[in-house]
Each structure stands twice: as structure tokens, then as C-alpha cells.
N, C-alpha and C positions, 0 to 999 in steps of 0.2 A: 750513480744515475741521478741526474738533476731532476728535482721535483718540478712538475709543470707549473708555469706561471699562472697566477690567479688575477684575472682582469678586474678593473674597477667595478664594473657592473655586477660581476659575480660576488665580489666582496660585500657589496651593499645588500645583495639578496641574502647571502649567508648570515650577515649580521642581523637582518630583519628576521631571519629564520630563528636565530638564537633568542631574539626578543620574544617571538610568539611562543617558543617552547617554555619560556619562564613564566608565562602568564596564562593561566587556565582559561580565562575568558576568551582568549584567542586560540589557544592550543586545542581545546575540546572541539569547537566547531570544525576546525581544520582536520582534526583526526576523523571526525564523522564523515566529512566530505571525501577524505582520502580513502576510507574504507568503502564508501559507496562506490568509488571508482575501482578499487581493487576487486570488489565482488562483481563488477560489471552489472550493477543493480539497475542501471538505466535500461539495458537490454531486457532484463527481467520485467521491468515495469512496462515496457513496450509490448511484451508478450501477454502480460496480464490485461492490458488495455485492449489488445486485439481480440482475445477471447471474451473479454467483458462486453465488447461491442456486439459480438454474435450471441452471447449468452443472455443479454438484456431482454431482447424481444421474446425468445422462447420462455424465459422465466415469467415474464409478464403475461404471456399467452397462457401458460400453465396456471398462473394465479387467477386470471380472469375466468378460466374454465372451471376451476374448483369452486370459486366463489359463485359462479353461475348456478352450480348444483346446490351448494350449501345455503346460499342466500337467495334462492329463487323467488321467495315471497317478499324480499326486502331489497329491491334494486337500488334504493337510495344509499344504503349502507355499503353495498357492493361498489357503487360508484365512488364513494368516499374513500374506501380502502385503495382502489386503483389510483385515485388522485394523490393519495399520500405516498404511494410507491414511486411515483414519477414526478411529483410536483416540484421537487427541488433540483431537478436536472435542468441547467440553464438552456435556454433557446428551444430545445426540442421537447420539453415536457408537454406542452399543449399538443404538438403533433403526435406524440406517442399516445397520449390519452385518447385522441380521436381515432386512432387506428387499431387499438387493442380491443379485440372482441373474443368471446369464448369460442372454442372449437365446437362445431355442431355436426350433426349427422348420425350415422349408426354408432352403436356402442363399440363395435370393433374398430371403426375409424377413430373414435375418440380415444380408445386405449392406445392404439398405435401412435396417435398424435401426441399423447401425454408422454409415452415412453421416448419418443423422438425428441421432445423438448427437454426432458431430463438428460438424455444423452448429450444433447447439444450444449447444455450448461455445465457439463463436467470439466470442460477445458479450463475454465477460470479457476476451478478448485485445484486441478493438478498444477497449473501455472503458478498459483499462489503458494502451494506447498514447495514447489521447486525453488521459488524465490526466497521464501523464509528459511529453508534449510541451507541455501547458499549464503544468505546474510549471516546466519549463525555458524557457517563453516562446518556443518555437520559432515563427518566423513561419509562417503557414499556407502560404505559397508553398513552404516547404521541407519540408512534411510528406510522407511517402512516398505513392506512388500506391497504388491499391487492391491491386495484385498484391503489392507489397512488404509491405503491411499483413497480408495473408494469410500470407505467409512468416514474418513476425515472430510472428504469432499461433500458428502451428503450432510455432514455436520455443519459445514459452511453454508450450504443452501438453506438448512434449517435456521441458521442464525440470520440470514437475510430475511426469511419469512418472519422471524420474531421481530426484527427491526421494523418491518412494514406494519405489523400489528401494533407494536408499541407506539410508532409514530402516529398511527390513526387514533389510538386511544388518547394520546397527549393532545392532538389537535382538537378532538371532540371535547375533552375536558377543559382545555384552555378557552374554547369558544363558549362553553357553558358558564364559566365563572368570571370571564372578563371580556372586555371589548377593546378594539383599537390597539394602542401601543402596548397596553398591559397584556393583552392576549398574545401579541407578537413576542414580547420579552419572555413570557411564560413558556411559549412554544419553543423559542430558541434555547432557553435553559433546560427544558425537558429533553429536547433533541440532543443536547450536549451530554446529558447524563445517560441517555440511551446509547449514544456512540461510545461512551466510556465502557459500558458493560459489554457491548458487542466487540470492541477492539480487544478488551481484556480476554474474552473467550477465544477470539480468532487468533490472537498472537500465540496462545498456548496450544490450541488445537492444531494449527497449521505447521507447527515446528516439531521435528522428531526429538529435539533436545528437551529433556525434562525441565520444564519451567514452572515456577510458581508466580503468584501475583506480584510479589516483591521484585522479581527479576524483570518484569515487563512494565511496571507501574509508570515509570517516567515516560517511556515510549508511548504507552496507551494515552496518557494525558496529551502528549504532543500530537499524536495522530488525531485525537478528537478535536483539538484546537485547529489543526491543519484542515480537516474536513469541514468543520463549521465555517471557518474563514473562506474556504473555497466555495462553499455553497452561497454564502452571503455576497462574496465578490462577484460570483457568477450572476446572481440576481441583480446586483447593482449594475453590472456591465450591460446586461440585457436591457434594463430600464434606461440606460444612457444611449441606446441606439442600435445595439447589435440585433435586437429583435427585428428591426426593419431590414436587416441584411438577408434574412431567410427567404423572403419572396424574391429577392433580386437574384440570388445565387441558386435558389431551388434546393434540390435534394443534396447537392454537394456541400452547401453550407451546413445543413443539418448533420450529415455524416462527419464532416471535418470537425465541427464544433464538439459533437459528442465524443469522438475519438480523442480529441485534444484534452477534453475535460477528464475523461477516464485515464489518460496517460499521466496527466499532472497529478490526479488523485492517487494513482498507483505509485508514482515516484515519491510523493509525500508520505505515503504509508510505509514504504520500504526505508525511507530516511528515518522515520520514527523508530523502526525496528533496529536500524543501525545504531541509534542512540543507546538502545538497551544493551547491545553487544559491547560497545565501547565502554559503557559504564561498568558492566559486569566484569570484564577482563582488564579494565583500566588500560585501554589501548591509546593512551595519549601521554605525553606529547609525541606527535609524528614530525619528521623532518620534511622540509620543503625540498631541499637539495641533498643528495647523498653522494658519497659518504660524508660524515659518519652516520651510521644507523643508530637510532635511539633504541631503548629497550622495547618500546611499543612497536617500532618498525620490525624488529626481529621476531617478536611474538606474533604479529600479524602475518608476516611472511611464512613463519613456521606453521601457523594454523591453515593457511592457504595450501601449503604443501601436504599437510596431513589430511586435508579434505579429500585428496586423490586416492586414499586407501579404499580399495574396492573388494578385498577379500580378507577374511579373518586371519588367513595365514600370512598376509602381507604386512610389513612394518615400514612405514614411511617416516624418515627423519629429515631434518634440515640442519645444516651447519654453515658457518660463515668464515670466510678467510680473514686474515689480518687487515686486508684492505677495507673491511667494513668499519674499522675504527679510525681510519685516517682522516684527519681534519686539515683541509688545505689552508685554513687560516692560522694554524698553530705556528707560533713564532713571528707572525706578522704584527706590525704595530696597529 
């Protein structure tokens, strides 16, 4: 049987592929992007953004209500905490701050309202757990049961609250010890450190895989950098003119901008998580065109297959035919 002819364009692509596989500076980013696509992480990020959009307002409503009781005698501090919670959201921060007010009325109505807001915020926790377990290719049989998922979700909500309080404390401290540019620099540096701690805890809490700080350290740093950059770029973009777009397009501009911001942030977070997985299991170099399959290709495909294990009695394995080793360029000049 005659081997299929390899066209000029394919030869150039395959030679470029060989080059990237020999150079980690190219092979590692490509492997991360490959795995991001293999895990369909973009769809997971979209689901996180969707639930995040609907969870944001209930969480802020719950926060405003609790603070209304706890800080009834200190409205200035309550307002500062609310501002810290939403102040870094591009375009819509001011609109949200003006619309969030405590739940009022009878005690029964208040309790029902708080329970409803907590229930509405659970979606983002479940979506984030689903995404992280998929990124780490945890077999379905090892995913936590429904009760443990609820516990992890409440843990995430607690982390969000911790982040708001830390951000408020840093803002207050920075304002007290410095002014102008110095206060801004101190605030950014402090927010970066807070993000490091929050991502470290979140990456370990959200994943069923037993992970230690060393397993997620690189991804945590990347996620903190991604989020800090996203916030700064969002602020810069608004200052350049996007803020004037909101009155023009009304509520649609607010919703679309917030959803886009959440989606991009979710993608960057999952991309940071993919970095951890690729590093831990050395899932590079990956090939651009197949065959042949590299060792990392085989390991990634095997992990994806084994993820489908749904019962302790089930054993899922993966094997490859000899075609996986065929190199169309072999023997060519």
C-alpha cells in the first residue's frame, strides 16, 4: 500500500511542529492551550460566568443586609465595605453600588430573602467545582458527593467574604499611611497578596484531587497576575471612554460588559489551573499535527479516557494502535 503523499504546506507545518516540541518556551504554552481545548474549559468558563452574573447581585444583597444589622451604628464603614466589594468591577461598579440596598421588612421575609440569596449563589460554587475537577481530569467516581459539594461551595462563599474584608482593610490602611500614587501602589500590591492567598485556598478547596500548596503554586501566581491585570486594564479601558457607552446602550451595555468581564476572568482562572496540571504531570511537548503522538499526547488522552470511570467496579483503559507512531515525514529530505 502506497503511503499518502505529504503536501508542501503540511511538511512546513510538521517541521514547525518539531521545532516547537524541542523548545520548552514554545512547547509549554502550546501544551497548556491544547489541554484547555481538550477539557472544553471554554464552555466551563462560560457556565461559571453565567452563574457568576446571577450570583453577584444576591451575594451583594446578602452582604448589604448582614452589614445593615452588624454596622447599624456605623453607616460609613458599611458603605466602605460595599464599595470595596464592587469598586474594581469595570463599568458597572458605580451602577451596582447605587442599586444594592439591605433587605427590609418582617423577620420572616428577611430570613426567606437571605436563604434565597444563598441558594442563588450556589450555582457558581458547583460550576467552579465541576470546572476544576474537569481540568484535573478527576475520574467521576472520585468526585465528592452532594453534601461535600455543598460544603466546598460554602467554603468558596466564605473565601469571597474574606476577600472583601481584606480588600476593605487594605484600602483603609493604604489611605491612612499614604496618599496619591503611593496609596495606589500600596493598594495594588496588597490586593495582589490577598489574591494569592484566595486563589491558593480556592484551587485546593474546589478540586477533589488531593493538592498541596506546591502543586498549585505556579498557577496561583499566574491567576493573581491575570486578575490584577484584568482589573487594571478594565479600569484603564473605562477611563478611555467605555464609561460613556453605558448611558448610550443602557442596561444592555451593563449586562454585556459584566458578563464579558466575568467570562474572561473565568477563562484566565481555568488557564492558570491548566498550567498546574501540565506542570505536575509534565504534559508537554504536545504535537500540533498527529500522528505521531508524543508521550504527553498519549498521557493526556489516557487521562481523558480514565476520567469517564463512573463506578468503583469499572476499569477504563486506553491503548493506541501502531498508527500512532507513524511519522509522515520519515524518509523525506
